[in-house]
NUVEX-709271 format. One line per field, with one value per atom (N, C-alpha, C): residue number from 1; x, y, z. Coordinates in steps of 0.2 Angstrom, whole numbers, plus 2048, in hexadecimal, padded with zeros to 3 digits. Layout:
<atoms>
num	NUM,... .
u	X,... .
v	Y,... .
w	Z,... .
</atoms>
This chain:
<atoms>
num	1,1,1,2,2,2,3,3,3,4,4,4,5,5,5,6,6,6,7,7,7,8,8,8,9,9,9,10,10,10,11,11,11,12,12,12,13,13,13,14,14,14,15,15,15,16,16,16,17,17,17,18,18,18,19,19,19,20,20,20,21,21,21,22,22,22,23,23,23,24,24,24,25,25,25,26,26,26,27,27,27,28,28,28,29,29,29,30,30,30,31,31,31,32,32,32,33,33,33,34,34,34,35,35,35,36,36,36,37,37,37,38,38,38,39,39,39,40,40,40,41,41,41,42,42,42,43,43,43,44,44,44,45,45,45,46,46,46,47,47,47,48,48,48,49,49,49,50,50,50,51,51,51,52,52,52,53,53,53,54,54,54,55,55,55,56,56,56,57,57,57,58,58,58,59,59,59,60,60,60,61,61,61,62,62,62,63,63,63,64,64,64,65,65,65,66,66,66,67,67,67,68,68,68,69,69,69,70,70,70,71,71,71,72,72,72,73,73,73,74,74,74,75,75,75,76,76,76,77,77,77,78,78,78,79,79,79,80,80,80,81,81,81,82,82,82,83,83,83,84,84,84,85,85,85,86,86,86,87,87,87,88,88,88,89,89,89,90,90,90,91,91,91,92,92,92,93,93,93,94,94,94,95,95,95,96,96,96,97,97,97,98,98,98,99,99,99,100,100,100,101,101,101,102,102,102,103,103,103,104,104,104,105,105,105,106,106,106,107,107,107,108,108,108,109,109,109,110,110,110,111,111,111,112,112,112,113,113,113,114,114,114,115,115,115 .
u	78D,793,797,798,79C,799,792,78E,790,790,791,798,79D,7A4,7A5,7A2,7A2,79F,79A,797,79B,79E,7A3,7A9,7AB,7B1,7B0,7AA,7A8,7A7,7A4,7A3,7A9,7AE,7B5,7B8,7B8,7BB,7B8,7B1,7AE,7B0,7B1,7B3,7BA,7BE,7C5,7C7,7C2,7C4,7C4,7BF,7C0,7C7,7C9,7CF,7D5,7D5,7DA,7DA,7D4,7D4,7D6,7D6,7D8,7E0,7E3,7EA,7ED,7E9,7EB,7EB,7F1,7F2,7EE,7EB,7E9,7EF,7EF,7F4,7F3,7F7,7F7,7FD,7FC,802,803,80A,80C,811,810,815,818,81E,822,824,825,827,823,81D,818,811,80E,80F,815,817,81D,822,828,82D,82B,827,826,81F,81C,815,815,811,80F,808,807,801,800,7FA,7F8,7F2,7F2,7EC,7E6,7E6,7E0,7E2,7DD,7DE,7DB,7D8,7D5,7D6,7D7,7D8,7D4,7D2,7D0,7D6,7D5,7DA,7DD,7E3,7E6,7ED,7EF,7F5,7F4,7F9,7F9,800,800,806,807,80C,80D,812,810,815,817,81D,820,825,823,827,829,830,832,832,82E,82D,831,834,837,83E,842,849,84D,84B,84E,84C,851,84F,849,845,840,83F,83C,83A,832,82F,828,828,825,825,81D,81B,814,814,811,810,817,81C,822,827,824,828,82A,830,832,836,835,839,840,844,84B,84B,850,850,850,84B,84A,84C,852,853,84E,84E,849,849,843,842,841,843,843,83D,83B,835,837,832,833,82C,82B,824,825,820,821,81A,81A,814,813,80D,80C,805,805,7FF,7FC,7F6,7F2,7ED,7EF,7EB,7E4,7E3,7DD,7DC,7D5,7D4,7D7,7D8,7DA,7DD,7E0,7E3,7EB,7EE,7F5,7F9,7FD,801,806,808,80E,812,818,81C,823,826,82D,832,836,83A,840,842,847,846,84B,84A,847,841,83E,839,839,835,82D,82C,825,823,827,825,823,826,825,81F,81C,816,816,81B,81B,819,812,80F,808,804,7FD,7FB,7F4,7F1,7ED,7EF,7EB,7E6,7E0,7DA,7D9,7DA,7D9,7D2,7CE,7C7,7C6 .
v	816,819,814,80E,809,807,807,806,80C,812,818,818,816,816,810,80A,805,807,80A,80C,811,816,81B,818,813,80F,80B,808,804,809,80F,814,817,818,81A,815,80F,809,809,809,809,80F,815,81A,81A,817,816,811,80C,806,809,80D,80F,813,817,81B,816,811,80C,808,806,803,807,80D,811,811,810,810,80A,805,7FF,801,7FF,801,7FC,7FE,7F9,7F6,7F0,7EC,7EB,7ED,7EC,7E7,7E2,7DD,7DF,7E1,7E2,7DD,7DA,7D6,7D9,7DA,7DC,7D7,7D8,7D3,7CC,7CD,7C8,7CA,7C8,7C2,7C2,7C8,7C9,7CE,7CE,7D2,7D9,7DD,7E4,7E5,7E2,7E3,7E3,7E6,7E6,7E3,7DE,7DC,7DE,7E2,7E5,7E1,7E0,7DC,7E0,7E6,7EB,7F1,7F4,7FA,800,7FF,805,803,809,808,80E,80E,814,818,81F,823,822,823,822,81E,81A,816,810,80F,809,806,7FF,7FC,7F8,7F9,7F6,7F0,7EA,7E5,7E3,7E5,7E4,7DF,7DA,7D4,7D4,7D3,7D3,7CB,7C9,7C2,7C2,7C7,7C7,7C5,7C6,7C4,7CB,7D0,7D7,7DA,7DF,7E3,7E8,7E9,7EE,7F2,7F8,7FB,7FD,800,802,809,80E,815,817,81A,81D,823,828,82E,830,830,833,82E,828,823,81D,81B,816,810,80A,804,805,801,800,7FC,7FC,7F7,7F0,7EC,7E5,7E0,7DD,7D7,7D2,7CD,7C8,7C4,7C3,7BF,7C3,7C9,7CD,7D1,7D3,7D7,7DD,7E2,7E7,7EA,7EC,7EF,7F7,7FB,802,804,809,80B,813,814,81B,81D,824,827,82B,829,82D,832,838,83D,83E,83E,83F,83B,83A,836,838,834,836,830,831,82C,82D,828,828,823,826,822,81E,818,814,812,810,80E,80C,808,806,80C,80F,815,813,80D,80B,80D,810,812,80D,80F,80B,806,805,800,802,808,80B,80B,80D,80D,806,801,7FA,7F7,7FB,7F8,7F8,7FA,7FA,800,801,807,806,80A,809,80F,80F,814,810,813,811,816,814,819,819,81F,81F,823,81F,822,826 .
w	8D0,8CD,8C9,8CB,8C7,8C1,8C0,8BA,8B5,8B8,8B4,8B1,8B5,8B3,8AE,8AF,8AA,8A4,8A4,89E,89A,89E,89B,898,89B,899,892,892,88C,886,888,882,880,884,882,87E,880,87C,875,875,86E,86A,86D,869,866,86A,869,863,863,85E,857,855,84E,84C,851,850,850,854,854,84D,84B,845,83F,83F,83A,839,83F,83F,83B,83A,836,82F,82C,825,820,81B,816,812,811,80E,806,802,7FB,7F9,7F6,7F4,7ED,7EB,7E5,7E3,7DD,7DA,7D4,7D3,7CD,7C9,7C3,7BE,7BD,7BE,7BD,7BB,7B6,7B2,7AD,7AC,7A7,7AB,7A9,7AC,7AD,7A9,7AA,7AB,7B0,7B3,7BA,7BD,7C4,7C5,7CA,7CC,7D3,7D4,7DA,7DD,7E3,7E6,7E6,7E6,7E6,7E2,7DE,7DA,7DE,7E4,7E7,7EF,7F3,7FA,7FD,803,807,808,809,80B,812,813,819,818,81D,81C,818,813,80F,80F,810,810,80A,806,7FF,801,800,801,7FA,7F8,7F1,7F0,7EC,7EA,7E3,7E2,7DB,7D9,7D5,7D2,7CC,7C9,7C3,7C3,7BE,7BE,7BE,7BB,7BB,7C2,7C4,7CA,7C8,7CD,7CD,7D3,7D3,7D9,7D8,7DD,7DD,7E0,7DD,7DF,7DF,7E4,7E5,7EA,7E8,7EC,7EF,7EB,7EE,7F2,7F3,7F7,7F2,7F3,7EE,7F2,7F0,7F3,7F1,7F4,7F1,7EB,7E7,7E1,7E4,7E1,7E4,7DE,7E0,7DB,7DB,7D6,7D6,7DC,7DF,7E5,7EB,7EB,7F1,7F2,7F8,7FA,7FE,7FF,803,804,80B,80C,80C,80A,80A,80C,811,814,811,80F,80C,80F,811,813,80E,80C,807,80B,80B,80F,80C,806,802,7FC,7FB,7F5,7EE,7EA,7E3,7DF,7DA,7D6,7D6,7D8,7DA,7D5,7D1,7CC,7D0,7CE,7D0,7CA,7CB,7C6,7C8,7C4,7C5,7C2,7C6,7C4,7BF,7BE,7BA,7B3,7AF,7A9,7A4,7A1,79C,79F,7A6,7A9,7A9,7AB,7AB,7A3,79F,798,795,798,796,799,79E,7A1,7A9,7AC,7B3,7B6,7B6,7B8,7B9,7BD,7BE,7C2,7C4,7C8,7CE,7D4,7DA,7DC,7DC,7DE,7E6,7E9,7F0,7F1,7F5,7F6,7FC .
</atoms>
């Protein structure tokens, strides 16, 4: 009986690990204002669907924000950071941008591919 219970417990743990692993968000580092004031540099251009945490840092001198899938950071002065977690329920192409007037037109935009 102990062997059966031990085997069942091990099987339950093995089954639970993938679900627990799925709760961990994929991390994407976003740097605004680098290499030029009106650019974003992202650490990856594609992510699996599910939770994604964007760690956004403004390395520029002007304030910037970061918007994706209806979520937006606060306005970040130079040198400040904010994390933003977004859940992507399905694969697709998701645009991101700085919402300040003229910033996206100057180059602060891109596409994240969710697989």
